[in-house]
N, C-alpha and C positions, 0 to 999 in steps of 0.2 A: 180574209182579206187577200186579194191577189197582189202581185208585184206592182202592177200599174196603179192600183188604188193606194198601195203603201207609198209609192214614189210621190204621188200627188199629195198625200197626207203629209209626208215628210217635208216636201217643198213648202207647203202651206204653213207648217208649224215650226220650221227650222230657224226662223229669225223674223225680224220685222218685215212686214209686207212693203212693197214698193210705195204704197200710199203713205204708210207710217214713216218710211225713210224720207219721202218727199216733204212731209209735214215737219219732221225734225230739221231737215236742211233749211226749210223756209223760216222756222222759228229761230235757228241759229243765225241765219242771214239777217233777219230783222233785228236780233239782239246786237249783232256787230254794227249794223248801220246806225242804230240809235244810241250806241254806247259813247261815253266820253273817252278821251284818250287814256285816262288812268284806268277806267273800266276795261278798255281793250287790253292794256298791259296785264291786268289781273286775269282776264280771260285767257290770254296767251300762256301765262304761267300755270294756270289750272290745267289747260290742255297739255302743256309740256310735261307736267308731273304725272298726268294720267298716262300719257304715252310712255314715259319712263317706267311707270309701275307695270304697265302691260308688257313692255319689253323685258323687264326683269322676270316677270312670271313666265314669259315665253322662253327666255334663256334657261331658266331653272328646269323647265320641262323639255328642253332641247327641241323646241319648235322654232327652228332657225328662220324659217320664212316669215313667221309672224313677228319674231323678234326684230328681224331686219326691217320689216315694214314700219314698226313702231319707232325704231331708232332713226330711220330716215325721216319720218315725220317730225320727231323731236329735233333733229338737226335743222330741218326747215324752220322750225319755230325759233331756235337759237339764232339762225341767220337773220330772221325777220327782226328779232329783238336787237341784234347787233346793227343792222342797217338802219333802224329807226332811232338809234341812240344818238343824241347830240352831245358829243363829249366836251364841247366847248361851253356848254351851259352851266356845268357845275364841276367842282373839283374832283369828284369821284368818278367822273365819266370814263377816264382812261383806265382806271382800275376795273370798272365793270366791263369795259370792252375786252380787257385782258382775260377776265373770268369767262366771258362768253367764248372767246377764242380757244381757251383751254378746254372748256366744256365741249365745244364742237369737235376738237381734235380727239378728245377722250371718247366721244360718242362714235366717231368714225372707227377708232381702234376697238371699241367694244363690239362693234358690228363685224369688223374684219376678223378679229381674233376670238369672237364669241365669248367675250370676257364679261361676265356678270358683275365682277368686282368694279370694273370701270363704270358700268351703268349705275351701280350703287353709289360710287364716289360722286358722280354728277348729281344724283338725287340729293346727297348730303350737302353739296355746294349750293344747289338752286332752291331747295325747299325753304330755307330761311328767307331767301329773297321773295319767294311767293308769299310767305306769311307777312313780311314787311310791307309788300305792296297792298295786301288786303287791309292791313292796319292803316296805311296811308290813305287808301280810298275811303275807308270808314271815317277817318278823321276829317278829310276834306269835305265829305258829305255832311257830317255833323257841324262843321264850321260854317258851311254854306247855309244850312238851315238856321243856325243860331243868329247869323248876321242878317239874313234876308227873309227868313220865314219859309224858304224853300231851297231845294238843292240848286247849286249854281249850274248854269248852262255852259260848262266847259271852262269857266273862268279860272285861270291859274293852272289848269291841268297840264297844259303843254310843257311847262317848265318843270313840273313835278318829276324829278328824277331825270330830266333831260331828254325825255322822249318827245318827238315831234307829234303834232296833231294833224298829220298828213292824211287823215281819213282812214277808211277801212279797206281800201282796195287790196293791198297786200296782206292785210291781217286776216281777211276772210278765208283766203286760201290756207293760211297757216292754221287756222282754226278748223279746217275741214269743211268749209262752205264752198260749194260750187265746184 
């Protein structure tokens, strides 16, 4: 195999093709557009913890460019969660906003100082919230099925945890769509 053939082979097999990437992006965009507000929050938390896991792995292997990319995306998700939080809807809103502010600052510092311990600290703070949101989503879905025979069409989700139902415009970007 000559160098040109090898380069073509490597390019073709090095990762998802443009078609596959486009299909994934469309699938994610469709999922975001059709999700309820509580589902959007769980999607954000899932992606946030994925970014943090990837950042931690990159930091451990001293791949600082990859770590920075993941940490910056995680910061964008925390910013989206913060900006969509309605702190006046429930008593815990201000505390959650403070946690997001702390997490954002820690992620900036983890990036600047290449500090994997800070990344791990943020994971420890946010993973329980991710789990709680998944439990809440499952509970709301089960509750809706029990009372109506089907899942509710967004009823009550806007106030769940004080997140607005402002649509998916900003959330799609935070999830990596578009």
